[in-house]
LOMIDREN-805843 format. One line per field, with one value per atom (N, C-alpha, C): chain; atom name; x, y, z; residue in one letter. Coordinates in steps of 0.2 Angstrom, whole numbers. Each point is the difference from the previous one (the first is absolute). Example, Ala and Ser with C-alpha at 12.3 -4.5 7.8 and 13.67 -1.06 7.14 Angstrom:
<sites>
chain: [A | A | A | A | A | A]
name: [N | CA | C | N | CA | C]
px: [66 | -4 | 4 | -2 | 4 | -4]
py: [-28 | 6 | 6 | 5 | 6 | 5]
pz: [39 | 0 | 0 | -4 | 1 | 3]
resn: [A | A | A | S | S | S]
</sites>
This chain:
<sites>
chain: [A | A | A | A | A | A | A | A | A | A | A | A | A | A | A | A | A | A | A | A | A | A | A | A | A | A | A | A | A | A | A | A | A | A | A | A | A | A | A | A | A | A | A | A | A | A | A | A | A | A | A | A | A | A | A | A | A | A | A | A | A | A | A | A | A | A | A | A | A | A | A | A | A | A | A | A | A | A | A | A | A | A | A | A | A | A | A | A | A | A | A | A | A | A | A | A | A | A | A | A | A | A | A | A | A | A | A | A | A | A | A | A | A | A | A | A | A | A | A | A | A | A | A | A | A | A | A | A | A | A | A | A | A | A | A | A | A | A | A | A | A | A | A | A | A | A | A | A | A | A | A | A | A | A | A | A | A | A | A | A | A | A | A | A | A | A | A | A | A | A | A | A | A | A | A | A | A | A | A | A | A | A | A | A | A | A | A | A | A | A | A | A | A | A | A | A | A | A | A | A | A | A | A | A | A | A | A | A | A | A | A | A | A | A | A | A | A | A | A | A | A | A | A | A | A | A | A | A | A | A | A | A | A | A | A | A | A | A | A | A | A | A | A | A | A | A | A | A | A | A | A | A | A | A | A | A | A | A | A | A | A | A | A | A | A | A | A | A | A | A | A | A | A | A | A | A | A | A | A | A | A | A | A | A | A | A | A | A | A | A | A | A | A | A | A | A | A | A | A | A | A | A | A | A | A | A | A | A | A | A | A | A | A | A | A | A | A | A | A | A | A | A | A | A | A | A | A | A | A | A | A | A | A | A | A | A | A | A | A | A | A | A | A | A | A | A | A | A | A | A | A | A | A | A | A | A | A | A | A | A | A | A | A | A | A | A | A | A | A | A | A | A | A | A | A | A | A | A | A | A | A | A | A | A | A | A | A | A | A | A | A | A | A | A | A | A | A | A | A | A | A | A | A | A | A | A | A | A | A | A | A | A | A | A | A | A | A | A | A | A | A | A | A | A | A | A | A | A | A | A | A | A | A | A | A | A | A | A | A | A | A | A | A | A | A | A | A | A | A | A | A | A | A | A | A | A | A | A | A | A | A | A | A | A | A | A | A | A | A | A | A | A | A | A | A | A | A | A | A | A | A | A | A | A | A | A | A | A | A | A | A | A | A | A | A | A | A | A | A | A | A | A | A | A | A | A | A | A | A | A | A | A | A | A | A | A | A | A | A | A | A | A | A | A | A | A | A | A | A | A | A | A | A | A | A | A | A | A | A | A | A | A | A | A | A | A | A | A | A | A | A | A | A | A | A | A | A | A | A | A | A | A | A | A | A | A | A | A | A | A | A | A | A | A | A | A | A | A | A | A | A | A | A | A | A | A | A | A | A | A | A | A | A | A | A | A | A | A | A | A | A | A | A | A | A | A | A | A | A | A | A | A | A | A | A | A | A | A | A | A | A | A | A | A | A | A | A | A | A | A | A | A | A | A | A | A | A | A | A | A | A | A | A | A | A | A | A | A]
name: [N | CA | C | N | CA | C | N | CA | C | N | CA | C | N | CA | C | N | CA | C | N | CA | C | N | CA | C | N | CA | C | N | CA | C | N | CA | C | N | CA | C | N | CA | C | N | CA | C | N | CA | C | N | CA | C | N | CA | C | N | CA | C | N | CA | C | N | CA | C | N | CA | C | N | CA | C | N | CA | C | N | CA | C | N | CA | C | N | CA | C | N | CA | C | N | CA | C | N | CA | C | N | CA | C | N | CA | C | N | CA | C | N | CA | C | N | CA | C | N | CA | C | N | CA | C | N | CA | C | N | CA | C | N | CA | C | N | CA | C | N | CA | C | N | CA | C | N | CA | C | N | CA | C | N | CA | C | N | CA | C | N | CA | C | N | CA | C | N | CA | C | N | CA | C | N | CA | C | N | CA | C | N | CA | C | N | CA | C | N | CA | C | N | CA | C | N | CA | C | N | CA | C | N | CA | C | N | CA | C | N | CA | C | N | CA | C | N | CA | C | N | CA | C | N | CA | C | N | CA | C | N | CA | C | N | CA | C | N | CA | C | N | CA | C | N | CA | C | N | CA | C | N | CA | C | N | CA | C | N | CA | C | N | CA | C | N | CA | C | N | CA | C | N | CA | C | N | CA | C | N | CA | C | N | CA | C | N | CA | C | N | CA | C | N | CA | C | N | CA | C | N | CA | C | N | CA | C | N | CA | C | N | CA | C | N | CA | C | N | CA | C | N | CA | C | N | CA | C | N | CA | C | N | CA | C | N | CA | C | N | CA | C | N | CA | C | N | CA | C | N | CA | C | N | CA | C | N | CA | C | N | CA | C | N | CA | C | N | CA | C | N | CA | C | N | CA | C | N | CA | C | N | CA | C | N | CA | C | N | CA | C | N | CA | C | N | CA | C | N | CA | C | N | CA | C | N | CA | C | N | CA | C | N | CA | C | N | CA | C | N | CA | C | N | CA | C | N | CA | C | N | CA | C | N | CA | C | N | CA | C | N | CA | C | N | CA | C | N | CA | C | N | CA | C | N | CA | C | N | CA | C | N | CA | C | N | CA | C | N | CA | C | N | CA | C | N | CA | C | N | CA | C | N | CA | C | N | CA | C | N | CA | C | N | CA | C | N | CA | C | N | CA | C | N | CA | C | N | CA | C | N | CA | C | N | CA | C | N | CA | C | N | CA | C | N | CA | C | N | CA | C | N | CA | C | N | CA | C | N | CA | C | N | CA | C | N | CA | C | N | CA | C | N | CA | C | N | CA | C | N | CA | C | N | CA | C | N | CA | C | N | CA | C | N | CA | C | N | CA | C | N | CA | C | N | CA | C | N | CA | C | N | CA | C | N | CA | C | N | CA | C | N | CA | C | N | CA | C | N | CA | C | N | CA | C | N | CA | C | N | CA | C | N | CA | C | N | CA | C | N | CA | C | N | CA | C | N | CA | C | N | CA | C | N | CA | C | N | CA | C | N | CA | C | N | CA | C | N | CA | C | N | CA | C | N | CA | C | N | CA | C | N | CA | C | N | CA | C | N | CA | C | N | CA | C | N | CA | C | N | CA | C | N | CA | C | N | CA | C | N | CA | C | N | CA | C | N | CA | C | N | CA | C | N | CA | C | N | CA | C | N | CA | C | N | CA | C | N | CA | C | N | CA | C | N | CA | C | N | CA | C | N | CA | C | N | CA | C | N | CA | C | N | CA | C]
px: [169 | 0 | -1 | 8 | 1 | 3 | -2 | 4 | 0 | 7 | 3 | -4 | -2 | -2 | 6 | -1 | 5 | -3 | 5 | -4 | -2 | -5 | -3 | 1 | 2 | 1 | -6 | 1 | -8 | -3 | 3 | -4 | -3 | 3 | -4 | -5 | 0 | -6 | -4 | -1 | -3 | -4 | 4 | -5 | -4 | 3 | -5 | -7 | 2 | -6 | -5 | 3 | -4 | -5 | 5 | -4 | -5 | 1 | -5 | -6 | 0 | -5 | -4 | 2 | -3 | -6 | -2 | -6 | -7 | 3 | -4 | -1 | 5 | -1 | -5 | 1 | -3 | -8 | -1 | -9 | -2 | 4 | -2 | -2 | 4 | -1 | -7 | 0 | -6 | 0 | -6 | 2 | 0 | -3 | 0 | 6 | 5 | 7 | 5 | 0 | 4 | -5 | -3 | -4 | 1 | 8 | 3 | 2 | 0 | 1 | -5 | 1 | -6 | -4 | -7 | -6 | -5 | -7 | -6 | 0 | 0 | -1 | 6 | 7 | 5 | 5 | -3 | 3 | 8 | 3 | 8 | 2 | -5 | 3 | 0 | 4 | -2 | 7 | 3 | 6 | -2 | 5 | -2 | 2 | -8 | 2 | 5 | 3 | 6 | 6 | 0 | 6 | -1 | 3 | -2 | 4 | 7 | 4 | -2 | 3 | -2 | 3 | 6 | 3 | -3 | -4 | -3 | -5 | -2 | -5 | 1 | 6 | 3 | -2 | -2 | -3 | -8 | -4 | -7 | -3 | 3 | -3 | 1 | 4 | 1 | -5 | -3 | -4 | -6 | 0 | -5 | 2 | -3 | 1 | 2 | 7 | 2 | 1 | -1 | 1 | 8 | 3 | 7 | 4 | 4 | 4 | 8 | 3 | 7 | 6 | 5 | 6 | 6 | 2 | 6 | 5 | 7 | 5 | 6 | 2 | 5 | 8 | 3 | 6 | 5 | 0 | 6 | -2 | -7 | -2 | -1 | -2 | -4 | -8 | -2 | -5 | -7 | -5 | -6 | -5 | -5 | -5 | -6 | -5 | -7 | -5 | -4 | -5 | -5 | -7 | -4 | 1 | -4 | 1 | -4 | -4 | -4 | 5 | -2 | 4 | -5 | -1 | -6 | 4 | -3 | 4 | -6 | 2 | -4 | 3 | -4 | 2 | 2 | 4 | 0 | 2 | 2 | 2 | -3 | -7 | -4 | 1 | 1 | 1 | 7 | 5 | 6 | 5 | -2 | 5 | -5 | 4 | -2 | 2 | -5 | 2 | -3 | 4 | -1 | 1 | -4 | 1 | 1 | 6 | 1 | -2 | -4 | 0 | 0 | 4 | 2 | 0 | -2 | 1 | 1 | 5 | 1 | 3 | 2 | 2 | -4 | 2 | -3 | 2 | 5 | 4 | -5 | 1 | -3 | 5 | -2 | 5 | -5 | 4 | -3 | 4 | -4 | 2 | -1 | 5 | -1 | 3 | -3 | 2 | 4 | 7 | 3 | 0 | -5 | 0 | 6 | 5 | 6 | 4 | 0 | 4 | -3 | -7 | -4 | 1 | 3 | 1 | -6 | 0 | -5 | 6 | -2 | 4 | -5 | 3 | -3 | 4 | -4 | 1 | -3 | 5 | -3 | 1 | -5 | 0 | -2 | 4 | -4 | -3 | -7 | -4 | 1 | 1 | -1 | 6 | 6 | 6 | 0 | -5 | 2 | 6 | 2 | 6 | 0 | 3 | 2 | 6 | -2 | 5 | 4 | -4 | 3 | -3 | 3 | -3 | 3 | -6 | 2 | -2 | 4 | -3 | 0 | -4 | -1 | -6 | -2 | -7 | -1 | -2 | -2 | 6 | 1 | 5 | -3 | -1 | -3 | -7 | -2 | -6 | 1 | 5 | 2 | -1 | 0 | 0 | 7 | 5 | 6 | 3 | 0 | 4 | 6 | 4 | 7 | 1 | 5 | 2 | 9 | 4 | 8 | 1 | 6 | 2 | -5 | -3 | -4 | 5 | 0 | 4 | -2 | 3 | -5 | 8 | -1 | 6 | 7 | 0 | 6 | 3 | -4 | 1 | -3 | 3 | -5 | -3 | -6 | -5 | -4 | -2 | -4 | -7 | -5 | -6 | -4 | -3 | -4 | -8 | -4 | -8 | -4 | -2 | -3 | -8 | -4 | -7 | -1 | -2 | -1 | -5 | -3 | -5 | -5 | -1 | -5 | -7 | -6 | -5 | -5 | -7 | -5 | -1 | 1 | -3 | 6 | 6 | 5 | 8 | 4 | 7 | 5 | 6 | 5 | 6 | 3 | 5 | 6 | 7 | 5 | 5 | 5 | 5 | 6 | 4 | 7 | 5 | 5 | 6 | 6 | 4 | 6 | 7 | 5 | 4 | 5 | 2 | 5 | 7 | 3 | 7 | 0 | -3 | 0 | -5 | -5 | -5 | -6 | 1 | -5 | -6 | -5 | -8 | -5 | -4 | -4 | -7 | -6 | -7 | -1 | -3 | -1 | -9 | -2 | -7 | -4 | -6 | -4 | -6 | -5 | -7 | -5 | -5 | -5 | -7 | -2 | -8 | -4 | -6 | -6 | -5 | -4 | -4 | -6 | -2 | -5 | -7 | -5 | -6 | -4 | -2 | -3 | 6 | 5 | 7 | 1 | -4 | 1 | 4 | 3 | 6 | -4 | 3 | -2 | 0 | 5 | 0 | -5 | -2 | -7 | -6 | -1 | -6 | 1 | 6 | 2 | -1 | 2 | -1 | -6 | -4 | -8 | -4 | 3 | -3 | 3 | 5 | 4 | 3 | 2 | 3 | 8 | 3 | 6 | 3]
py: [-18 | -2 | -7 | -1 | -8 | -3 | -6 | -4 | -7 | -2 | -7 | -2 | -7 | -4 | -1 | 3 | 0 | 0 | -2 | -1 | 7 | 0 | 6 | 0 | 6 | 1 | 0 | -3 | 0 | 7 | 5 | 6 | 1 | -2 | 1 | -5 | -5 | -5 | 3 | 3 | 2 | 5 | 5 | 5 | -2 | -6 | -4 | -2 | -3 | -2 | 5 | 5 | 7 | 2 | 0 | 4 | -5 | -6 | -5 | -1 | 2 | 1 | 6 | 6 | 6 | 0 | -3 | 1 | -3 | -8 | -4 | 4 | 3 | 4 | 4 | 5 | 7 | -3 | -5 | -3 | -2 | -3 | -3 | 5 | 6 | 5 | 5 | 0 | 4 | 6 | 5 | 6 | 5 | -2 | 5 | 1 | -6 | 1 | 2 | 0 | 2 | 2 | 7 | 0 | 4 | 0 | 0 | -5 | -6 | -6 | -2 | -4 | -2 | -3 | 1 | -3 | 1 | -3 | 0 | 7 | 5 | 8 | 2 | -2 | 3 | -6 | -3 | -7 | 1 | 6 | 1 | 4 | 1 | 4 | 8 | 3 | 8 | 2 | 6 | 3 | 2 | 0 | 3 | 7 | 3 | 9 | 2 | -4 | 3 | 0 | -3 | 0 | 5 | 7 | 6 | 2 | -2 | 1 | -1 | 4 | -1 | -6 | -1 | -5 | -9 | 2 | -7 | -2 | 5 | -2 | -2 | -2 | 0 | -7 | -4 | -6 | -1 | 6 | 1 | -2 | 3 | -2 | -8 | -4 | -7 | -4 | 3 | -6 | -2 | -6 | -5 | -4 | -3 | -7 | 3 | -2 | 1 | -5 | -1 | -4 | 2 | -5 | 2 | -5 | 3 | -4 | 2 | -6 | 0 | -4 | 4 | -4 | -1 | -5 | -3 | -1 | 3 | -2 | -4 | -5 | -4 | 3 | 1 | 4 | -4 | -6 | -6 | 1 | -3 | -3 | 6 | 6 | 5 | -1 | -7 | -2 | 4 | 2 | 2 | -3 | 1 | -5 | 7 | -3 | 6 | -5 | 5 | -3 | 4 | -2 | 5 | -1 | 4 | 1 | 5 | -1 | 3 | 4 | 6 | 4 | 2 | 0 | 2 | 3 | 6 | 5 | 1 | 0 | 2 | 3 | 5 | 3 | -5 | 0 | -5 | 3 | -4 | 2 | 6 | 1 | 5 | 6 | 0 | 4 | 4 | -3 | 4 | -4 | -4 | -5 | -3 | -3 | -2 | -7 | -4 | -8 | -1 | -3 | -1 | -6 | -4 | -7 | 0 | -4 | 1 | -8 | -1 | -8 | -1 | -5 | -1 | -7 | -5 | -7 | -2 | -4 | -3 | 6 | 5 | 4 | 5 | 2 | 1 | 5 | 6 | 3 | 5 | 3 | 5 | 6 | 6 | 5 | 3 | 3 | 3 | 8 | 5 | 7 | 3 | 5 | 2 | 8 | 5 | 7 | 2 | 3 | 2 | 8 | 3 | 6 | 5 | -4 | 4 | 1 | -4 | 0 | 2 | 0 | 0 | -4 | -7 | -5 | -6 | -3 | -6 | -6 | -4 | -7 | -6 | -5 | -4 | -7 | -5 | -6 | -5 | -3 | -5 | -6 | -5 | -7 | -4 | -5 | -5 | -6 | 1 | -5 | -7 | -2 | -7 | -4 | 4 | -2 | 0 | 5 | 3 | 3 | 4 | 4 | 6 | 4 | 8 | 2 | 4 | 2 | 6 | 6 | 5 | 6 | 5 | 6 | 7 | 3 | 6 | 6 | 6 | 6 | 5 | 4 | 6 | 4 | 4 | 3 | 3 | 6 | 3 | 5 | 1 | 2 | 3 | 6 | 3 | -2 | -4 | -4 | -7 | -2 | -9 | 1 | -6 | -4 | -5 | 2 | -4 | -2 | -7 | -3 | -5 | 1 | -4 | -5 | -5 | -4 | -2 | 1 | -1 | -6 | -1 | -8 | -6 | 1 | -5 | -4 | -8 | -5 | -2 | 0 | -4 | -2 | -7 | -4 | 3 | -1 | 1 | 7 | 4 | 8 | 4 | 6 | 4 | 6 | 1 | 6 | 3 | 6 | 4 | 0 | -4 | -1 | 8 | 1 | 6 | -3 | 3 | -3 | 7 | 1 | 6 | 0 | 5 | -1 | 7 | 0 | 5 | 0 | 6 | 0 | -1 | 3 | -2 | 6 | -5 | 5 | -3 | 2 | -3 | -8 | 0 | -8 | -4 | 2 | -5 | 3 | -6 | 4 | -7 | 3 | -4 | -1 | -6 | -1 | -4 | 1 | -4 | 0 | -5 | -3 | 1 | 5 | 1 | -2 | -4 | 0 | 2 | 2 | 5 | -3 | -3 | -3 | 4 | -1 | 6 | 2 | -5 | 2 | 1 | -1 | 0 | 5 | 2 | 4 | -3 | -5 | -4 | -1 | 1 | -1 | -4 | -3 | -3 | 0 | -1 | -1 | -7 | -2 | -7 | -3 | 7 | -1 | 7 | -1 | 6 | -2 | 4 | -1 | 6 | -2 | 5 | -1 | 3 | -1 | 5 | -3 | 4 | -2 | 7 | -2 | -5 | -6 | -4 | 3 | 0 | 3 | -3 | 4 | -2 | -1 | 2 | 0 | 7 | 5 | 6 | 1 | 5 | 2 | 5 | -2 | 5 | 6 | 3 | 7 | 4 | -4 | 4 | 1 | -5 | 0 | 6 | 1 | 6 | 6 | 1 | 7 | 1 | -5 | 1 | 3 | -3 | 1 | 6 | 3 | 5 | -1 | -7 | -2 | 1 | 1 | 0 | 9]
pz: [-39 | 8 | -1 | 0 | 0 | 6 | 1 | 7 | -2 | 4 | 0 | 7 | -1 | 6 | 6 | 5 | 5 | 7 | 5 | 7 | 2 | 5 | 3 | 7 | 4 | 7 | 2 | 8 | 4 | -2 | 1 | 0 | -6 | -7 | -6 | 0 | 1 | 1 | 4 | 6 | 4 | -3 | -4 | -5 | -4 | -4 | -4 | 3 | 6 | 2 | 2 | 2 | 2 | -5 | -7 | -5 | -2 | -1 | -2 | 6 | 5 | 6 | 1 | -4 | 1 | -2 | -6 | -3 | 5 | 1 | 4 | 7 | 4 | 7 | -1 | -4 | -1 | -2 | -4 | -1 | 7 | 4 | 7 | 5 | 0 | 5 | -3 | -6 | -2 | -1 | -1 | -4 | 7 | 6 | 6 | 2 | -1 | 3 | -4 | -6 | -6 | -6 | 1 | -5 | -8 | 1 | -7 | -4 | 3 | -3 | -5 | -5 | -5 | 4 | -3 | 3 | -5 | 2 | -4 | -4 | 5 | -1 | -5 | 2 | -4 | -2 | -6 | -1 | -2 | 0 | -2 | 6 | 5 | 7 | -3 | 5 | -1 | 4 | -2 | 3 | 8 | 4 | 7 | 0 | 2 | 0 | 4 | 5 | 4 | -5 | -5 | -5 | -5 | 2 | -3 | -5 | -1 | -5 | -7 | -4 | -7 | -2 | 1 | -1 | 2 | 4 | 2 | -5 | -4 | -4 | -7 | -2 | -6 | -4 | 4 | -3 | -2 | 1 | 2 | -7 | -6 | -8 | 0 | 4 | -2 | 3 | 6 | 4 | -4 | 1 | -6 | -1 | -6 | -4 | -7 | -3 | -6 | -4 | -6 | -5 | -4 | 0 | -1 | -6 | -4 | -5 | 3 | -1 | 3 | -5 | 0 | -3 | 4 | 2 | 2 | -4 | 2 | -4 | 4 | -3 | 5 | 0 | 5 | -1 | -3 | 0 | -3 | -7 | -3 | -7 | -4 | 4 | -4 | -2 | 2 | -2 | 3 | -4 | 2 | 2 | 6 | 1 | 0 | -2 | 1 | 3 | 4 | 3 | 1 | 2 | 4 | 7 | 4 | 6 | 4 | 6 | 3 | 7 | 0 | 5 | 4 | 7 | 5 | 5 | 1 | 6 | 6 | 6 | 6 | 5 | 2 | 7 | 6 | 4 | 4 | 7 | 6 | 6 | 2 | 0 | 2 | -4 | -6 | -5 | 0 | 5 | -2 | -3 | -4 | -5 | -6 | -5 | -6 | 0 | -2 | -2 | -6 | -5 | -6 | -2 | -5 | -2 | -9 | -1 | -7 | -3 | -4 | -2 | -8 | -1 | -7 | 1 | -4 | -1 | 6 | 2 | 7 | 6 | -4 | 4 | 5 | 7 | 4 | 5 | -3 | 5 | 3 | 6 | 3 | 3 | 1 | 3 | 5 | 5 | 5 | 1 | -1 | 0 | 6 | 3 | 5 | 0 | 1 | -2 | 7 | 1 | 5 | 0 | 5 | 0 | 1 | 4 | 2 | -7 | -3 | -6 | -7 | 0 | -5 | -6 | 3 | -5 | 0 | -4 | 1 | 0 | 4 | 0 | -3 | -3 | -5 | 2 | 2 | 2 | -5 | -5 | -5 | 4 | -3 | 3 | -8 | 0 | -5 | 4 | -2 | 4 | -2 | -5 | -1 | 3 | 0 | 3 | 8 | 3 | 7 | 1 | -5 | 0 | 0 | 6 | 0 | -5 | -4 | -5 | 2 | 4 | 1 | 1 | 2 | 1 | -5 | -3 | -5 | 4 | 0 | 2 | -5 | 2 | -4 | -1 | -5 | 0 | -5 | -2 | -6 | -2 | -6 | -3 | -8 | 0 | -6 | 0 | -7 | -1 | 1 | 3 | 1 | 8 | 1 | 7 | -1 | 4 | -1 | 7 | -1 | 6 | -2 | 5 | -1 | 6 | -3 | 4 | -1 | 4 | -2 | 1 | -3 | 1 | -3 | -5 | -1 | -5 | 2 | -3 | -7 | -5 | -5 | -5 | 0 | -4 | 2 | 8 | 3 | 1 | -3 | 0 | 4 | 1 | 5 | -5 | 1 | -4 | 6 | -2 | 3 | -4 | 3 | -2 | 2 | -6 | -1 | -4 | 6 | -3 | -2 | -6 | 0 | -3 | 2 | -2 | -3 | -6 | -5 | -4 | -4 | -5 | 6 | 5 | 5 | -2 | -1 | -1 | 5 | 1 | 4 | -2 | -7 | -2 | -1 | -1 | -1 | 1 | 0 | 2 | -3 | 0 | -3 | 5 | 0 | 5 | -3 | 3 | -4 | 6 | 0 | 3 | -3 | 3 | -4 | 6 | -5 | 6 | -3 | 4 | -1 | 2 | -4 | 3 | 3 | 5 | 4 | -3 | -1 | -4 | -7 | -4 | -6 | -2 | 3 | -2 | -5 | -2 | -5 | 5 | -4 | 1 | -3 | 2 | -4 | 4 | -4 | 3 | -1 | 6 | 0 | 1 | 0 | 1 | -1 | -3 | -4 | 1 | 3 | 2 | -3 | -3 | -2 | 4 | 2 | 4 | -1 | 0 | -2 | 4 | 4 | 6 | -4 | 5 | -3 | 2 | -5 | 1 | 6 | 5 | 6 | 6 | -1 | 3 | 3 | 2 | 1 | 6 | -1 | 6 | 6 | 6 | 5 | -1 | -3 | 0 | -6 | -3 | -4 | 3 | 5 | 4 | 7 | 2 | 5 | -4 | -6 | -3 | -1 | 0 | -3 | 6 | 7 | 7 | 3 | -2 | 3 | 5 | 3 | 5 | 0 | -7 | -1 | 2]
resn: [M | M | M | M | M | M | A | A | A | A | A | A | S | S | S | R | R | R | G | G | G | Q | Q | Q | S | S | S | P | P | P | M | M | M | K | K | K | R | R | R | L | L | L | L | L | L | C | C | C | I | I | I | A | A | A | V | V | V | C | C | C | C | C | C | I | I | I | G | G | G | T | T | T | V | V | V | A | A | A | T | T | T | A | A | A | W | W | W | G | G | G | D | D | D | D | D | D | V | V | V | W | W | W | P | P | P | Y | Y | Y | D | D | D | P | P | P | S | S | S | P | P | P | L | L | L | L | L | L | P | P | P | F | F | F | G | G | G | A | A | A | P | P | P | N | N | N | P | P | P | A | A | A | Q | Q | Q | T | T | T | D | D | D | V | V | V | E | E | E | A | A | A | R | R | R | I | I | I | F | F | F | D | D | D | S | S | S | M | M | M | I | I | I | G | G | G | V | V | V | H | H | H | D | D | D | C | C | C | R | R | R | H | H | H | V | V | V | R | R | R | T | T | T | D | D | D | Y | Y | Y | Q | Q | Q | T | T | T | K | K | K | E | E | E | K | K | K | T | T | T | A | A | A | S | S | S | N | N | N | A | A | A | V | V | V | W | W | W | T | T | T | W | W | W | Y | Y | Y | Y | Y | Y | D | D | D | M | M | M | N | N | N | G | G | G | F | F | F | A | A | A | I | I | I | R | R | R | D | D | D | Y | Y | Y | Y | Y | Y | R | R | R | F | F | F | G | G | G | D | D | D | G | G | G | A | A | A | P | P | P | V | V | V | S | S | S | L | L | L | R | R | R | I | I | I | Y | Y | Y | N | N | N | A | A | A | E | E | E | S | S | S | R | R | R | N | N | N | W | W | W | H | H | H | T | T | T | W | W | W | Y | Y | Y | F | F | F | I | I | I | G | G | G | Q | Q | Q | G | G | G | F | F | F | Y | Y | Y | Y | Y | Y | V | V | V | G | G | G | E | E | E | W | W | W | V | V | V | G | G | G | G | G | G | K | K | K | Q | Q | Q | G | G | G | D | D | D | R | R | R | L | L | L | V | V | V | F | F | F | E | E | E | K | K | K | P | P | P | D | D | D | E | E | E | E | E | E | I | I | I | G | G | G | G | G | G | R | R | R | L | L | L | F | F | F | L | L | L | S | S | S | R | R | R | L | L | L | E | E | E | Y | Y | Y | Y | Y | Y | D | D | D | I | I | I | T | T | T | E | E | E | H | H | H | S | S | S | F | F | F | R | R | R | W | W | W | K | K | K | S | S | S | T | T | T | N | N | N | Y | Y | Y | E | E | E | K | K | K | D | D | D | S | S | S | G | G | G | E | E | E | S | S | S | F | F | F | V | V | V | D | D | D | W | W | W | E | E | E | I | I | I | T | T | T | C | C | C | Q | Q | Q | R | R | R | R | R | R | I | I | I | G | G | G | G | G | G | A | A | A | A | A | A | Y | Y | Y | H | H | H | S | S | S | R | R | R | T | T | T | R | R | R | S | S | S | S | S | S | G | G | G | S | S | S | R | R | R]
</sites>
C-alpha cells in the first residue's frame, strides 16, 4: 500500500476531515445517543445489532489493541525496513463501521471501514495522518479463511498495479497482513508491506465478551 504525495480534491479533503473528527464527535454525543460507539463501558465499541449479516462481523476478532512487527520493502531499491507498531481497532459510527489506527515511529495512518449490505462487501478508506493524505479505497471481504481487499490502478514508480491487501492466519489472539502489488501489463508482483500482530494483554476484543453474555 504505497502512495506518492500529490494534490487532493475538495471531496477527498472533506472525507479526511470527517474521519479525523468521528472519534471526537462520538465522544461528545455520549452513550445515550450512540450506544455502540467506544465508551467507558465499551472501550472499543460494539457492533450494532441491526447489522445482522455474517459478513458484517468478519473483523470481530481484531477489535482491540495489537502489538505488531512489520517489514516494508522499497519497490525501487528493494531495501527492507523493519519496525514495531501498535494496531488498535474500534467499532464506530454507532456500531456500523470500523475505525483503526496503526502507529509506528512517526507514522500515523488511519482506516475507516464500512460494510455494504447490498453488495456484501467491505469498503476501506485509508489515510496517512502525518501528511493528512487520502490514499484510496479498497473493496472486498472474506475469501475462504482470508480477508481480501483490492484497489485497481495503484500507481507505483510510474506503472499501474492492482493493490491487494490480505489478512490471514487469523485467530482469537493474532493475525498476519500483507500488501501485494500486481503489475497489470507484465503480471509482475511484489510484496511491499508485511505485518504480524499479537493481541496485547488487556486489549481484549469485544466479541469475546458478547459470546460469554450470549448477546451474539
